[in-house]
N, CA, C and O atoms as a DFTB+ gen file, in Angstrom:
356 C
 N C O
     1  1     240.649     138.699     243.363
     2  2     240.777     138.345     241.964
     3  2     241.951     137.374     241.807
     4  3     242.979     137.523     242.468
     5  1     241.797     136.409     240.954
     6  2     242.849     135.442     240.656
     7  2     243.461     135.808     239.313
     8  3     242.761     135.932     238.308
     9  1     244.777     135.980     239.312
    10  2     245.480     136.333     238.077
    11  2     246.546     135.281     237.798
    12  3     247.311     134.897     238.683
    13  1     246.579     134.827     236.552
    14  2     247.536     133.802     236.143
    15  2     248.629     134.439     235.293
    16  3     248.352     135.278     234.436
    17  1     249.872     134.033     235.539
    18  2     250.990     134.496     234.725
    19  2     250.788     134.029     233.287
    20  3     250.133     133.015     233.042
    21  1     251.344     134.761     232.356
    22  2     251.240     134.403     230.940
    23  2     251.793     133.015     230.672
    24  3     251.276     132.290     229.822
    25  1     252.842     132.641     231.393
    26  2     253.468     131.331     231.190
    27  2     252.490     130.195     231.527
    28  3     252.487     129.165     230.854
    29  1     251.681     130.372     232.539
    30  2     250.690     129.359     232.916
    31  2     249.661     129.214     231.794
    32  3     249.305     128.100     231.409
    33  1     249.196     130.329     231.281
    34  2     248.193     130.293     230.206
    35  2     248.777     129.707     228.920
    36  3     248.077     129.008     228.187
    37  1     250.048     129.987     228.642
    38  2     250.705     129.410     227.457
    39  2     250.817     127.899     227.588
    40  3     250.611     127.171     226.617
    41  1     251.146     127.423     228.791
    42  2     251.284     125.982     229.008
    43  2     249.959     125.254     228.793
    44  3     249.949     124.106     228.349
    45  1     248.850     125.908     229.103
    46  2     247.538     125.299     228.860
    47  2     247.282     125.215     227.362
    48  3     246.845     124.180     226.860
    49  1     247.556     126.308     226.647
    50  2     247.331     126.321     225.200
    51  2     248.203     125.312     224.478
    52  3     247.758     124.681     223.519
    53  1     249.453     125.153     224.930
    54  2     250.382     124.219     224.290
    55  2     250.131     122.770     224.695
    56  3     250.680     121.850     224.087
    57  1     249.308     122.566     225.715
    58  2     249.012     121.208     226.166
    59  2     249.983     120.673     227.198
    60  3     249.918     119.494     227.545
    61  1     250.879     121.504     227.696
    62  2     251.818     121.066     228.734
    63  2     251.120     120.887     230.073
    64  3     251.555     120.097     230.911
    65  1     250.041     121.621     230.267
    66  2     249.223     121.511     231.471
    67  2     247.821     121.092     231.049
    68  3     247.141     121.832     230.337
    69  1     247.383     119.909     231.483
    70  2     246.038     119.458     231.094
    71  2     244.955     120.415     231.585
    72  3     245.039     120.958     232.686
    73  1     243.946     120.608     230.753
    74  2     242.866     121.547     231.098
    75  2     242.117     121.120     232.354
    76  3     241.702     121.967     233.146
    77  1     241.940     119.813     232.544
    78  2     241.217     119.366     233.737
    79  2     241.993     119.687     235.013
    80  3     241.390     119.964     236.050
    81  1     243.317     119.653     234.947
    82  2     244.140     120.027     236.104
    83  2     244.022     121.524     236.350
    84  3     243.904     121.961     237.494
    85  1     244.053     122.312     235.273
    86  2     243.900     123.760     235.422
    87  2     242.552     124.107     236.045
    88  3     242.468     124.977     236.912
    89  1     241.502     123.427     235.601
    90  2     240.160     123.684     236.140
    91  2     240.108     123.340     237.626
    92  3     239.476     124.052     238.406
    93  1     240.768     122.255     238.020
    94  2     240.841     121.863     239.419
    95  2     241.479     122.974     240.261
    96  3     240.962     123.335     241.318
    97  1     242.597     123.507     239.786
    98  2     243.260     124.591     240.504
    99  2     242.442     125.874     240.457
   100  3     242.383     126.607     241.444
   101  1     241.820     126.147     239.337
   102  2     241.030     127.363     239.205
   103  2     239.880     127.368     240.218
   104  3     239.594     128.394     240.836
   105  1     239.234     126.233     240.379
   106  2     238.147     126.136     241.355
   107  2     238.675     126.336     242.773
   108  3     238.021     126.964     243.606
   109  1     239.856     125.799     243.038
   110  2     240.462     125.969     244.366
   111  2     240.759     127.442     244.635
   112  3     240.492     127.942     245.727
   113  1     241.313     128.138     243.636
   114  2     241.630     129.556     243.834
   115  2     240.369     130.411     243.958
   116  3     240.364     131.402     244.688
   117  1     239.317     130.042     243.261
   118  2     238.051     130.763     243.401
   119  2     237.522     130.594     244.830
   120  3     237.039     131.550     245.437
   121  1     237.618     129.373     245.357
   122  2     237.183     129.132     246.743
   123  2     238.049     129.922     247.728
   124  3     237.535     130.480     248.697
   125  1     239.346     129.967     247.484
   126  2     240.229     130.752     248.354
   127  2     239.894     132.236     248.292
   128  3     239.905     132.934     249.306
   129  1     239.603     132.696     247.105
   130  2     239.267     134.109     246.924
   131  2     237.998     134.475     247.704
   132  3     237.915     135.549     248.299
   133  1     237.029     133.586     247.693
   134  2     235.768     133.871     248.374
   135  2     235.883     133.789     249.893
   136  3     235.241     134.557     250.610
   137  1     236.706     132.852     250.385
   138  2     236.774     132.623     251.826
   139  2     237.999     133.255     252.494
   140  3     237.969     133.547     253.690
   141  1     239.064     133.467     251.739
   142  2     240.348     133.943     252.287
   143  2     240.863     133.023     253.391
   144  3     241.519     133.480     254.327
   145  1     240.569     131.743     253.285
   146  2     240.991     130.756     254.277
   147  2     242.002     129.806     253.647
   148  3     241.633     128.938     252.855
   149  1     243.275     129.968     253.997
   150  2     244.323     129.128     253.426
   151  2     244.310     127.710     253.998
   152  3     245.056     126.851     253.529
   153  1     243.482     127.459     254.993
   154  2     243.399     126.127     255.583
   155  2     242.434     125.205     254.841
   156  3     242.298     124.037     255.204
   157  1     241.769     125.710     253.817
   158  2     240.830     124.883     253.057
   159  2     241.525     123.764     252.295
   160  3     240.977     122.672     252.144
   161  1     242.723     124.038     251.822
   162  2     243.444     123.093     250.965
   163  2     244.835     122.833     251.536
   164  3     245.232     123.425     252.540
   165  1     245.559     121.943     250.881
   166  2     246.931     121.636     251.293
   167  2     247.843     122.756     250.793
   168  3     248.395     122.676     249.695
   169  1     247.992     123.786     251.599
   170  2     248.792     124.953     251.234
   171  2     249.903     125.111     252.256
   172  3     249.672     125.040     253.463
   173  1     251.116     125.326     251.753
   174  2     252.256     125.566     252.636
   175  2     252.963     126.837     252.209
   176  3     253.006     127.192     251.032
   177  1     253.505     127.497     253.191
   178  2     254.303     128.694     252.936
   179  2     255.693     128.258     252.494
   180  3     256.266     127.335     253.073
   181  1     256.237     128.911     251.480
   182  2     257.558     128.585     250.970
   183  2     258.575     129.614     251.455
   184  3     258.226     130.705     251.907
   185  1     259.836     129.230     251.345
   186  2     260.883     130.216     251.620
   187  2     260.710     131.337     250.622
   188  3     260.430     131.098     249.447
   189  1     260.876     132.557     251.090
   190  2     260.639     133.665     250.180
   191  2     261.537     134.842     250.531
   192  3     262.174     134.883     251.584
   193  1     261.561     135.785     249.619
   194  2     262.347     136.982     249.871
   195  2     261.561     137.936     250.768
   196  3     260.429     137.643     251.155
   197  1     262.156     139.061     251.092
   198  2     261.505     139.989     252.027
   199  2     260.326     140.728     251.401
   200  3     259.446     141.200     252.120
   201  1     260.293     140.832     250.095
   202  2     259.207     141.557     249.433
   203  2     257.895     140.781     249.455
   204  3     256.831     141.357     249.682
   205  1     257.972     139.467     249.216
   206  2     256.752     138.662     249.073
   207  2     256.859     137.353     249.825
   208  3     257.949     136.841     250.079
   209  1     255.712     136.834     250.170
   210  2     255.614     135.492     250.732
   211  2     254.937     134.617     249.694
   212  3     253.835     134.919     249.237
   213  1     255.598     133.540     249.328
   214  2     255.065     132.616     248.326
   215  2     254.478     131.394     249.019
   216  3     254.903     131.000     250.105
   217  1     253.489     130.809     248.356
   218  2     252.810     129.627     248.856
   219  2     252.737     128.592     247.744
   220  3     252.862     128.905     246.560
   221  1     252.529     127.340     248.168
   222  2     252.264     126.299     247.186
   223  2     250.964     125.617     247.548
   224  3     250.666     125.383     248.720
   225  1     250.197     125.303     246.521
   226  2     248.935     124.589     246.657
   227  2     249.114     123.241     245.982
   228  3     249.486     123.173     244.811
   229  1     248.850     122.168     246.719
   230  2     249.065     120.821     246.193
   231  2     247.739     120.187     245.822
   232  3     246.780     120.207     246.594
   233  1     247.705     119.618     244.614
   234  2     246.578     118.815     244.144
   235  2     247.169     117.615     243.396
   236  3     247.707     117.762     242.299
   237  1     247.062     116.438     243.999
   238  2     247.617     115.213     243.417
   239  2     249.105     115.383     243.136
   240  3     249.864     115.715     244.047
   241  1     249.541     115.164     241.893
   242  2     250.959     115.289     241.536
   243  2     251.337     116.708     241.134
   244  3     252.501     116.981     240.842
   245  1     250.376     117.598     241.117
   246  2     250.617     118.958     240.637
   247  2     250.707     119.956     241.782
   248  3     250.110     119.776     242.844
   249  1     251.473     121.014     241.533
   250  2     251.649     122.085     242.504
   251  2     251.420     123.427     241.820
   252  3     251.769     123.605     240.653
   253  1     250.841     124.354     242.542
   254  2     250.694     125.731     242.069
   255  2     251.483     126.619     243.028
   256  3     251.336     126.511     244.245
   257  1     252.309     127.487     242.480
   258  2     253.050     128.456     243.274
   259  2     252.353     129.795     243.098
   260  3     252.078     130.214     241.973
   261  1     252.065     130.470     244.212
   262  2     251.344     131.734     244.135
   263  2     251.739     132.644     245.276
   264  3     252.360     132.218     246.250
   265  1     251.368     133.903     245.141
   266  2     251.514     134.855     246.237
   267  2     250.244     135.687     246.319
   268  3     249.454     135.746     245.377
   269  1     250.069     136.322     247.459
   270  2     248.874     137.113     247.716
   271  2     249.298     138.565     247.897
   272  3     250.221     138.874     248.652
   273  1     248.605     139.447     247.187
   274  2     248.889     140.871     247.291
   275  2     247.578     141.644     247.185
   276  3     246.855     141.502     246.198
   277  1     247.271     142.444     248.173
   278  2     246.030     143.232     248.200
   279  2     244.789     142.364     247.978
   280  3     243.897     142.735     247.215
   281  1     244.736     141.224     248.636
   282  2     243.631     140.260     248.520
   283  2     243.455     139.698     247.118
   284  3     242.389     139.177     246.791
   285  1     244.483     139.797     246.287
   286  2     244.493     139.174     244.958
   287  2     245.459     138.004     244.979
   288  3     246.498     138.055     245.639
   289  1     245.115     136.954     244.259
   290  2     245.969     135.771     244.168
   291  2     246.673     135.790     242.816
   292  3     246.022     135.835     241.772
   293  1     247.999     135.755     242.839
   294  2     248.803     135.765     241.620
   295  2     249.471     134.403     241.482
   296  3     250.375     134.067     242.247
   297  1     249.024     133.623     240.506
   298  2     249.545     132.274     240.288
   299  2     250.693     132.386     239.294
   300  3     250.498     132.800     238.151
   301  1     251.895     132.011     239.740
   302  2     253.065     132.162     238.874
   303  2     253.460     130.866     238.179
   304  3     254.168     130.894     237.172
   305  1     253.003     129.721     238.711
   306  2     253.368     128.459     238.080
   307  2     252.410     127.354     238.522
   308  3     252.001     127.290     239.681
   309  1     252.060     126.481     237.563
   310  2     251.346     125.241     237.849
   311  2     252.041     124.164     237.032
   312  3     252.119     124.249     235.807
   313  1     252.541     123.155     237.720
   314  2     253.255     122.079     237.022
   315  2     253.336     120.862     237.944
   316  3     252.930     120.919     239.105
   317  1     253.867     119.763     237.407
   318  2     254.084     118.581     238.228
   319  2     255.133     118.896     239.289
   320  3     255.939     119.812     239.126
   321  1     255.116     118.146     240.351
   322  2     255.970     118.414     241.495
   323  2     257.431     118.567     241.098
   324  3     258.079     119.546     241.469
   325  1     257.946     117.609     240.351
   326  2     259.371     117.635     240.016
   327  2     259.736     118.814     239.105
   328  3     260.883     119.263     239.100
   329  1     258.778     119.307     238.348
   330  2     259.033     120.421     237.438
   331  2     258.893     121.774     238.133
   332  3     259.689     122.681     237.892
   333  1     257.897     121.908     238.982
   334  2     257.608     123.219     239.573
   335  2     258.727     123.642     240.530
   336  3     259.043     124.829     240.609
   337  1     259.323     122.710     241.248
   338  2     260.384     123.107     242.171
   339  2     261.687     123.399     241.456
   340  3     262.506     124.168     241.960
   341  1     261.899     122.800     240.288
   342  2     263.073     123.165     239.463
   343  2     262.949     124.598     238.996
   344  3     263.936     125.333     238.979
   345  1     261.747     125.006     238.617
   346  2     261.521     126.390     238.189
   347  2     261.684     127.347     239.366
   348  3     262.101     128.493     239.192
   349  1     261.358     126.878     240.546
   350  2     261.374     127.712     241.741
   351  2     262.798     128.045     242.167
   352  3     263.046     129.139     242.674
   353  1     263.749     127.113     241.971
   354  2     265.130     127.314     242.429
   355  2     265.820     128.449     241.722
   356  3     266.984     128.735     242.003
């Protein structure tokens, strides 16, 4: 199952994240959910704490930060490259 943080959904409603970009990422996460293959897309493992391993999914100028828990994908942020890493720090 793919779950989006409330902040991601708010950004779509407010227009900070274009709907077509969200749909692009949503389709990617659906494909990941079905295949469980992180090699399908441009995904890299990020530095993370001991509790969780975070990943980033790149699509054009946008990045999605997510983690995997019990075969569920939790998307915590989708934003432009320069914005998403500022939130990450």
